[in-house]
N, C-alpha and C positions, 0 to 999 in steps of 0.2 A: 629689595633688589629692584633696580630700575628696569622697566620693559621698553624704554625708549630705544629705538633703533638708531644706529649711527648713520649720518647722512651718506648717501652714495657718492663716491668719488668718480667724477666724469671728466672734468677738464684738467688741463695741465696745471692751472692755478689751484684747483682742488688738491691734487696730489702734492704739489709743492708745499702748500700750507700744512698738509698732513705729514710733512717731513719725508715724503717718498720721491725718489728720483726715477722718473719714467724712462723707458727706452728712448723716447724722443729727446729728453734732456741729455741723456748720455751721447746720443748721436750729435747733437748740437755742440756739446762740450768737446768732443773729439775733433770736429771740423774746425772749431774756433780756437783750439789750443788752450782751453780753459778747464778748470776743475769742474766736475759735475755739480759740486756743491755751490760753486759760484753761480752756475746757471739756475739751480733750484731756488736759491735765495732771492734772485732777481725776478724770477717768474712769480714767486710767492707775493712779492710786493708790487708787481705790475711794471717793473722797469724793463723786463724782457717779456715778449710774447712769442709763443711758438704756435703759429696758426696751423693747426693740423686737425681737421674734422675727423671724427672717429670712423666715418665711412671711408674717407680717403686713405686713412692709415691702413685699413684692411686691404686696400687696392695697391699698396706698396709705395706710397709717397715717401719722399725724403723729408726729414725734419729740418726746418730752417728756423734759426732764432733771429729775432729783430729787437734790437734795443741796446742798452748800455754795455759798452766794452766789447761789442761784437762788430764784425765786418759790416760795412754798409751794404744793404741789399738793394737789388735793382728789379724793377717790375716792367713788363712789356704789356701794353694794352693791345688788344685785337678784338675781333668779333664781327659778326655779320650785320651789315648796315642795310637799311631799307633802300637807299639809293644805289648801292653797289653790293648786292647779295651774291657773293662768290665764296662758297665754303672751301673750295679747293685752294683759293688764294690764302684764306685764313689758316689752313693747315700748313702751308708753306711757312707762314709766320711763326706758327708753333714750333716747327722744326728749327728755324733760325734761333728762336728763344732758347731752345734746349741745347743746341750745338754751340752757341756762343756765350753761354754762361749767365743767362738770366736766372733769377731766383724765384720769380713769380710770374704768373700770367693772369691778367685780368680779362675775363670774357665780358665785353661790353656789348654783346649782341642785342639788337633791339628790333629785329625783324625776322619773320619766318619761324622756322622750327628751332627756336633758341634752346629749348630744353634738350633736344637731341644732340645739338652741338656741344652743349655744356656737359651732358652726361658722358659723351664720348671723350671729351677733353679730360675729365676727371678719371675716367677709366685708363687713359693712356699716358698722361704726363705725371712724372714724379715731382714736378715743381708745385709750389703753393698755387692754388687757384682762388682768385677773388672775383666777385661780381658786384653789380649795383642793382639790386632787385627792382628799384624804381624804374629803371630803363625798360625792364621786362614786363612791368605790370599792365600796361595798356594792351599789349599784344596777348599776354597770357590770359587776362580776364576778358578780352574781346569787348572792352568798354571804352568810351571816351574818358579822358582824364577826370572831368568833373563828376562823372558818375561812379568813380571808384569809391568804395567805402573803406573804412579802417579794416574790416575783416578781409576785404579783397587784398589789400596791401600785405597783411600779415600772412595770408595764404601763399602769396608769392615768396615771401621770406622763408616760410616753412618748406616750400618745394625746393628752394635753393639749398637749404640746410640738409634736407633728406638726400639730395643728389650728391652731397659731399663737398660743398664749397667750404674752403678753409677760412676765408675772411670776406666779409661783406661791408661795402661802403654804404652806410645808412645815414641819411642827413637828419639826425635827431636834434641838432642844436638850433635850427632855424625855427624858433618859436615866435609867438606873438610879440614878446618883448623885443626880440632881435629885429623883427620886421618893422616894429615901431621906430626903433633907432634908425634903421635903413631909410625909412620914408621921411623921417625928420631931418636927417643930416645929408642925405643925397649922395650920389656917386656919379662918376663919369661913365663907367661901364655897367652900372647896376649889378645884376647877378649873372655871372658867367658859368656857374656850375649847372650842368644839365639837370642833374637830380634835384639840386636846390631850386632851380627855376620852376621845375614841375611842381614841387611841393608849395612853393610861394604862390604859384598860379592857383593851385587847388585851394589853398587857405583863403586867398582873396575872393575866389568865386563862392566858396561854400560858407565862409565866415567862421570856420572851425579851426581849432588848434591843430598843429601838426600832430597826426596820430602817432608817429614814431616817438615824439616827445611826450605826449599825453599818456600813452600806454607803454612807456619805456620798460616797465617791470615785466609786462607780458612778452615784449620783444626779448628781454634777457632770458626768460624761461625757454624760449625756442633755441637761443644760442647756447645756453648751458646744456641742453639735451644732447646736442651734437658736437659740442666744443667748437662752435664757430666764433672766431675772433671778430669783434665789432671794430671796424675802421670808421671812426666817427667822422663823417664827411664834412668838409669845409664848404658849406653852401655859399658863404660870403667871402670866399678867397678873392683877392684882388685880381681883376682881369687886365689891369694896366698899371703902370707905375703910379699914376695919379691917385689910385685908390688904395695903395698899400699902407698897412698900419693905420687904417682909419677907424672911426668909431664902430662901424658895422662889423668889420673883421674882428676887432677886439671884443665887442659885445658877444659874438658867437663863441669866441675862444673861451670866454669866461663860462658860458653855459656848458661847453664841452668838458671843461675841467670838473664841473659838478657831476656830469654824467659818468666820467671816469670812475669816480669814487663809488657811485651806485652800481656800476657794472662789476667792479672788483668785489664789492660786498656780496654780490650774487654769484660769485665764482666764475665770472665771464672775463676772458682776456680782451684787452683793448689796445688799439692803436689810434692815434689822432692825426688827421690830415691837415696839411698846411698850405702855404701860399702858392700862388701861380706866377705872379709878376711882382718884382720888388727890386728897387735900386740896390746896387752893389753894397753901399755903405750902410744899408738898413738890415741886411740879412742876419748878421751875427746877433744883433740885439733882439730881433724877432724870434730867433731860435731859443734864446735864453728866456724870453718872456713866455713862450709857449711851454717850455719845460717847467717853468715856475707855476703857471696857471693850471697846467694839466698834470702836475704832481709826478714829473719825470716819466710819463707814459711814452712808449715809443712813438716817434714823430715821422710821418710819411709825407713827403713833399713832392710837388709837381714843379721841377726846376729848382727854385723859381727862375723865370726868365728875367734877365737883368737889363733888357732894353725891349721896347715895343716895336722896333723897326727892323728887326732881323728876319723879316719874312722870307721863307725859303731856306733859312739857315738857323731855325729856332732850336735845332738839336745842339747848336754851339752856344746860343744864348742861355739855354737851359743848363748845359753842362758847366758853364762858368758859375752860374748860381748854385747848381747842385754841389759842386766841389766846396764852395764856401759854406753852404748850409750844412752839409755833412761834417765838415771839419769843425763846425760850431755847435754840433749836437744832434742834427737830424740823423735818423737811423735807416731810412728807407727812401730811395729815390724812384719816382715814376719816370720812365723815359719820356722824352719828347723827340719827335721825328722832324725831318725837314718839311714834312707836309702839314705840320701844325698850323692852324688857322686857315688852311687852304683846301684840303681834301682828305679823303680816307687814305692813309699811307699804304703804299705797295710794299712788296717784300724787301726791296732794296732800301726803302725808307726805314723799315723796321731794323734792318741790320745797321744802318748808319746811326739811327737813334740809340740803339742798344749799345753800340760801341762807344759813342760819345758819353753816355751815361755811366758805362762801366769804367771808363777812364776817370770820370769825375769821382765816382765812388772810391776807386782805388787810390787816387791822389789824396782824398780825404782820409782814408785809412792809414796811409803813411804818416800824415800830419797828426793823426790821433794816436799814433803809436799802437795800433792794433797788433797783437802778437803775430809775428812773422809776416806782416803785411809787405815788408820791403824785400823779402827773401828773393823773389823772382826778379826784381829790379837789379839786385846785386849779381844774380846769375847772368842777367843780360849784359851787365857791364863786363863780366869775365868773357862771355862769348864774343862780344864786340872787340875786346882787346886782342883776342886770338883770331879775329876775322873768321870765326866758326859760324857760318851762316845757318847750318842745320840746327845748331844749338840755339841760335837766335829765334828761329821759328818756334822752337819748343817753349821759349820764354814769352812769346808775344801773346797779347790778348786775342788778336786775330791773326793767326799764322797764315791763313789762306790768302788774305789780301796782301800781306807783306811779301810772301814768297812769289805771288803772281806778279807784283810790280817789279820785283828784283829780276825775275827771269825774263820779263818782257823787254828789258834794257840791258843786255849783257855787256859787261866791261871787257875791254881788250886785255887788261892786266888781271891775271888770275887772282881771285880773292878780294878784289876791290869792287866798287860800284862805279857807275858812270858819272857820279857827281865829282869825284876827284881823280879816279884812275891811278896812275903812277904817283900822283901827288898826295895820295891818301896819307893823312897824318899818322894813323895807327900803323900802317905798313912801314912808313919811314922810321918811326921810333923802334918798332920791332926789329927792323934790320940793323939799326944802330946797336941794340943790345945783343943781337946775334953775331955782330962783328962781320956782317956781310956788306957787299958793295951797295951803295945807294945810287941808283941810276935815275936821275931826273931829266935826262935828255928828252928831246921832243920827237926823236925818231921812233918809227914803229918797232 
């Protein structure tokens, strides 16, 4: 008789491989109009991730699925910055994210009492919470970058896991091989990832290998203990159109694909991060290449921005790219605000960026035929046909802004708006079918 004990099931992928459907899988299935077994199968082989730290689950978080056949998820970045440390403003952004339909919040705080803000966020929000431990490392350890050790960096990762972070962006793929390609081939914008640039600088100064790559198995042990999903950071994402799909980006993507398999083998869920700037005609092919190289792991993209000159309007340039990338296979969109490349976004920027990205994600879901994705659009069509404005607000992604604009410009003719007034095409055709008089005179 064998005395060997069965391995402890901790992560969603552990349970899925054991044939067990967790409460989180059931919740995702219900929200996504999918059979729970559909979710379990894809969690088991890594095509769906359910970022849900066991600590955050106990605090009442909602479960969200990211990946194949599911609705496109949207993330909001926020956090306390060293140049503009205003926690009250960041909490306004949290409220906007929750009220207007974000699925995740990434706390990118890099100054002051980051842990206090992070812990309170996890205590209070039901949304997925992500972080980038590298941003926090210098302040957390109270050391300059070049003095940080591998143990310092892993201590910060463990602290984030213990706090209940659901997914962590960790730049594991920028190893010596990738940096060699980068230095040999060159780029216009070099490295624009903040976490990636910090690790590149650390590697160049110390001469050491990236500790997150060199000690990846130890990193996996921490993530498995708390069921933290690793979001494999794209250190070498293109920061301008000129650099997109170049040798450096592709070299890192190949490394990330290898790391996906190692993470899954260790029972750790994975997402892979993708490009930042990319020409319109290159996006679909890049999505397919990433899915191939990374074995259909969920793909998380920033935009991509389809032009470099939309300064002040980059929520629009990113939404265009986001719609194409999601319809071509990306699973998770990180919002971009009008403040991108300019300054820390304010609360209005967050709302504008979130809504632009929500529209992109929803448009992609319709194109991908995600179950019931178009239901609300069809209800909106019915409401508009009836000129039922209250029903329209119920269908809108942002009912507050729409209703406010409508009420600020009241029409003289009841039921219409000031664009057409009595000449409203919907009103005219409705009257024809009702058999009532059509009055298109110009008198009041």
